N, C-alpha and C positions, 0 to 999 in steps of 0.2 A: 284795660282793653275794652273796646266797644262791644256791647252785647248785640248780636244780630237776632232778628226775629224770623223773617222769611227772606233770606238772601236768594235772589233769582238771577242776577246779572253781574258780571265782573268785567272790568276793563283795567288794563295796566298801561301807564304812560311811560315814556322813554326814560325818565329818571327813576323809575321803580315804584312810584306811588300806585297803590291799588284802590280802585273805586268799586264799591259793592252797592248795587241797587237792591234795596230792602223794601219789598212791598208791604210787609207787616208793619214796619215803622213809618212807611210813607216818606222815605228819604234815601239819599245816597250817603253811605258812610265812607269816608276817606281814611286810608291807612298809609302811614309813612313807610319808608323802606325798611324800618326795623320791626314793622308789624304793629306799632302802636296806633290806636285809633285816634283820629283827629276830629275836627269839627264836622258835623253832619251838614249836608247840602240839602236845602229844601227850597221849593218855589216861594216867591213872595206872597204875602197876604194869607198865609196858612191855607192855600188852596189844596184840594185833594190831589194826591200825587202817588202814582204807581209806576216807578221806574222799572220796566220789564226788560229793557235792552240798553246796553251802554257801548259807546265807542269813543276812542280818543284820536284826535287828529291835531298835530301841533300842540298848541296850548288850549285846545277846546275839547270839552267833554260833551258828547251828544247823548241825550237821554230820551228814549222813547217812553212817553207817559200815556198809559192807556186811560187813566182817570180824566185827563184833560184833552185826549185825542190830539196830541201834539208831540213835537220834538223840541226839547229845550236844549239850547246850546249854551253851555256854562263855561266859565273860566276855571281851568284846573288849579290856578293859584289861590283863588279866594271864593269860588263857587257862585259868583254873581252871574245873573242871566245876561248873556250877550245878545241873544235874539231868540225868538220863538218861531217855529215852522208849524203851520197848521193851527188847529184850535181856534178859539175866538179872536186871537191876536194876529191871524194871518192877514197879510196885505194883498 
């Protein structure tokens, strides 16, 4: 089971997977429907990351990141960044 440090945000998607924003670890920890911890979700390039709020819509996980002053939109299936809202990458 994944060890949490400072869990501050939780989101549950329709299939029952649970995503926990852990500001102490600087990542989002994904849990399967059985409660087993899965791979952690982190932004690319080892950037500072403080996921303080999470929401799920369809197959997208929205993470409010106070370290990067942005919202990361991530894939719920593999955690890759779909797009960034705000921060240095805003268009």
